TIVEX-47092 format. One record per residue (C-alpha): residue in three letters; x, y, z. Coordinates in Angstrom, 2 decimals. Example, Ala and Ser with C-alpha at 12.3 -4.5 7.8 and 13.67 -1.06 7.14 Angstrom:
BEGIN
PT   residu      east     north        up
PT      ALA     12.30     -4.50      7.80
PT      SER     13.67     -1.06      7.14
END
This chain:
BEGIN
PT   residu      east     north        up
PT      MET     76.83     74.58     81.21
PT      ALA     73.96     73.61     83.49
PT      TYR     74.56     71.22     86.36
PT      GLN     72.56     68.00     86.22
PT      VAL     70.89     66.11     89.06
PT      LYS     72.73     62.84     89.58
PT      ASP     70.75     59.66     90.12
PT      TYR     71.34     58.06     93.52
PT      SER     68.29     55.78     93.45
PT      HIS     70.62     52.76     93.79
PT      LEU     70.83     53.71     97.48
PT      ILE     67.13     52.95     98.01
PT      GLY     66.89     49.74     99.96
PT      MET     70.04     50.44    101.95
PT      GLU     69.41     49.07    105.45
PT      GLY     68.90     51.82    108.00
PT      PHE     67.79     54.48    105.49
PT      SER     64.09     54.43    104.69
PT      GLU     62.86     55.03    101.17
PT      THR     60.97     58.08    102.44
PT      LEU     64.10     59.59    104.00
PT      LEU     66.21     58.96    100.91
PT      LYS     63.61     60.25     98.43
PT      ASN     63.13     63.41    100.51
PT      HIS     66.89     63.85    100.70
PT      PHE     67.24     63.37     96.92
PT      MET     64.51     65.99     96.37
PT      LEU     66.35     68.45     98.63
PT      TYR     69.56     67.79     96.68
PT      SER     67.79     68.34     93.34
PT      GLY     66.66     71.72     94.67
PT      TYR     70.28     72.71     95.25
PT      VAL     71.13     71.71     91.68
PT      ALA     68.20     73.73     90.30
PT      ASN     69.04     76.74     92.44
PT      THR     72.73     76.59     91.50
PT      ASN     71.70     76.76     87.85
PT      LYS     69.25     79.63     88.52
PT      VAL     71.88     81.64     90.37
PT      MET     74.49     81.02     87.65
PT      ASP     72.00     82.07     84.96
PT      GLY     71.01     85.15     86.96
PT      LEU     74.63     86.19     87.40
PT      THR     75.27     85.78     83.67
PT      THR     72.21     87.85     82.81
PT      LEU     73.11     90.65     85.23
PT      ALA     76.69     90.76     83.91
PT      LYS     75.49     90.91     80.29
PT      GLU     73.14     93.75     81.22
PT      GLY     76.02     95.68     82.78
PT      ARG     74.54     95.27     86.25
PT      ALA     77.51     93.56     87.92
PT      ALA     77.98     96.44     90.36
PT      THR     74.46     96.14     91.80
PT      PRO     73.14     94.80     95.09
PT      GLU     71.28     92.05     93.19
PT      PHE     74.54     90.81     91.66
PT      ALA     76.31     90.92     95.04
PT      GLU     73.55     88.96     96.76
PT      MET     73.47     86.36     94.00
PT      LYS     77.26     85.96     94.28
PT      ARG     76.87     85.37     98.02
PT      ARG     74.02     82.92     97.43
PT      LEU     76.07     80.91     94.95
PT      GLY     78.28     79.51     97.74
PT      TRP     75.26     78.23     99.63
PT      GLU     73.54     76.61     96.65
PT      PHE     76.68     75.23     94.97
PT      ASN     78.13     73.76     98.18
PT      GLY     74.71     72.35     99.08
PT      MET     74.71     70.59     95.72
PT      ARG     78.30     69.37     95.84
PT      LEU     78.35     68.27     99.50
PT      HIS     75.24     66.17     98.90
PT      GLU     76.91     64.58     95.88
PT      TYR     79.98     63.68     97.95
PT      TYR     77.71     62.36    100.72
PT      PHE     75.56     60.16     98.48
PT      GLU     78.61     58.93     96.55
PT      ASN     80.40     57.85     99.72
PT      LEU     77.38     55.75    100.72
PT      GLY     76.33     52.36     99.40
PT      GLY     79.34     50.36    100.52
PT      ASP     79.70     47.65    103.14
PT      GLY     81.46     49.94    105.63
PT      LYS     84.57     47.75    105.68
PT      GLN     87.79     49.62    105.21
PT      ASP     90.83     47.76    103.92
PT      PRO     93.46     48.35    106.64
PT      SER     96.21     48.04    104.01
PT      SER     94.78     50.82    101.81
PT      LYS     96.67     54.09    101.45
PT      LEU     93.80     55.92    103.17
PT      ALA     93.66     53.56    106.16
PT      ILE     97.43     53.63    106.60
PT      THR     97.47     57.44    106.44
PT      LEU     94.59     57.78    108.92
PT      ALA     96.18     55.30    111.35
PT      LYS     99.56     56.98    111.12
PT      GLN     98.16     60.46    111.74
PT      TRP     95.71     59.55    114.53
PT      GLY     97.59     56.62    116.05
PT      SER     95.00     54.08    114.86
PT      LEU     91.92     53.83    112.66
PT      GLU     89.84     53.56    115.84
PT      MET     91.23     56.86    117.15
PT      TRP     90.49     58.57    113.82
PT      GLU     86.95     57.16    113.83
PT      ALA     86.38     58.27    117.43
PT      ASP     87.43     61.80    116.46
PT      PHE     85.20     61.80    113.36
PT      ARG     82.23     60.54    115.38
PT      ALA     82.86     63.12    118.12
PT      THR     82.94     65.84    115.49
PT      ALA     79.67     64.54    114.02
PT      MET     78.06     64.58    117.48
PT      MET     78.79     68.26    118.06
PT      ARG     75.66     70.20    118.87
PT      GLY     74.18     71.96    115.86
PT      ILE     73.39     71.43    112.22
PT      GLY     75.88     71.01    109.44
PT      TRP     78.39     68.59    108.02
PT      THR     81.31     66.54    109.26
PT      VAL     84.02     66.26    106.65
PT      LEU     87.33     64.45    106.54
PT      TYR     89.54     66.79    104.55
PT      LEU     92.97     66.35    102.99
PT      ASP     95.16     69.45    103.24
PT      SER     96.58     69.66     99.72
PT      ILE     99.71     71.45    100.94
PT      THR    100.75     69.36    103.96
PT      SER     98.86     66.10    103.20
PT      GLN     97.51     66.26    106.76
PT      MET     93.96     65.02    107.25
PT      LEU     91.46     67.01    109.25
PT      ASN     88.04     66.12    110.66
PT      VAL     86.16     69.40    110.34
PT      TRP     82.72     70.61    111.42
PT      ILE     80.96     72.77    108.83
PT      ASN     78.04     74.81    110.19
PT      GLU     76.54     75.87    106.89
PT      HIS     77.24     74.82    103.33
PT      ASP     79.16     77.98    102.56
PT      VAL     80.97     78.63    105.85
PT      GLY     83.94     76.95    107.50
PT      HIS     85.57     75.01    104.68
PT      PRO     89.35     75.01    105.15
PT      ALA     90.99     76.66    102.13
PT      GLY     93.07     74.35     99.95
PT      CYS     91.56     71.19    101.40
PT      LYS     89.86     68.38     99.53
PT      PRO     86.80     66.57    100.97
PT      LEU     87.36     62.83    101.31
PT      LEU     84.50     61.59    103.53
PT      VAL     81.34     63.64    103.93
PT      LEU     78.60     63.10    106.53
PT      ASP     75.42     65.19    106.44
PT      VAL     74.33     65.99    109.99
PT      PHE     71.54     68.39    109.16
PT      GLU     68.31     67.02    110.65
PT      HIS     66.83     66.19    107.23
PT      ALA     69.48     63.47    106.88
PT      PHE     68.25     61.45    109.87
PT      LEU     65.19     62.88    111.67
PT      THR     62.63     60.87    109.65
PT      ASP     64.23     57.55    110.62
PT      TYR     66.01     58.29    113.89
PT      GLY     64.29     61.24    115.50
PT      LEU     66.85     62.92    117.73
PT      LYS     69.04     59.80    117.96
PT      ARG     71.96     61.12    115.95
PT      PRO     74.36     58.43    117.28
PT      ASP     72.15     55.71    115.76
PT      TYR     72.24     57.50    112.39
PT      ILE     76.03     57.88    112.56
PT      GLU     76.34     54.17    113.34
PT      VAL     74.29     53.25    110.25
PT      PHE     76.28     55.73    108.14
PT      PHE     79.52     53.97    109.11
PT      ARG     78.02     50.60    108.14
PT      HIS     77.41     51.91    104.60
PT      ILE     80.53     53.90    103.81
PT      ASN     81.89     53.13    100.37
PT      TRP     85.58     53.21    101.29
PT      THR     86.59     52.53     97.69
PT      GLU     84.98     55.82     96.64
PT      VAL     86.54     57.67     99.58
PT      GLY     89.95     56.21     98.67
PT      LYS     89.59     57.44     95.08
PT      ARG     89.22     60.98     96.42
PT      LEU     92.59     60.66     98.12
PT      SER     94.31     60.06     94.76
END
């Protein structure tokens, strides 16, 4: 089954994200989808040819994590955008965040601080499926640093392609606009 590029064009016109930035970002995402499919097809072909114990197979297996996570993280990111940024303080997610961090403001400060860490990558609010603890985690690369057994709830792309066109090196301004457009309903669905 081939993965399909999802249409996020409804995000065009979102204040603080230029059409150029979004279209470039969508094109990058579509490349991850295409490459995920190419890697999956290549692995299938090598296995059918009896070449699973080859360096080519091993390298494709390693590459799959990069391409697949690049695809999926972008999907989570685009899907948790497009909202009004207002979180219902009586929602299960808000109550859980406030309880764990002491307040929603303290959780948000921690998430923002994580997003401001020097480097490229992702900031992800994860739910530990075993303990139900939530974690704000920095991910350097698509395929490195994901906590095992955790489910992504809120995903922020902090690679330069996500903000450089509109904000230059002003990452805090980008993070501010991101927070104004979080679709908390979508994020809450991921908690369930």
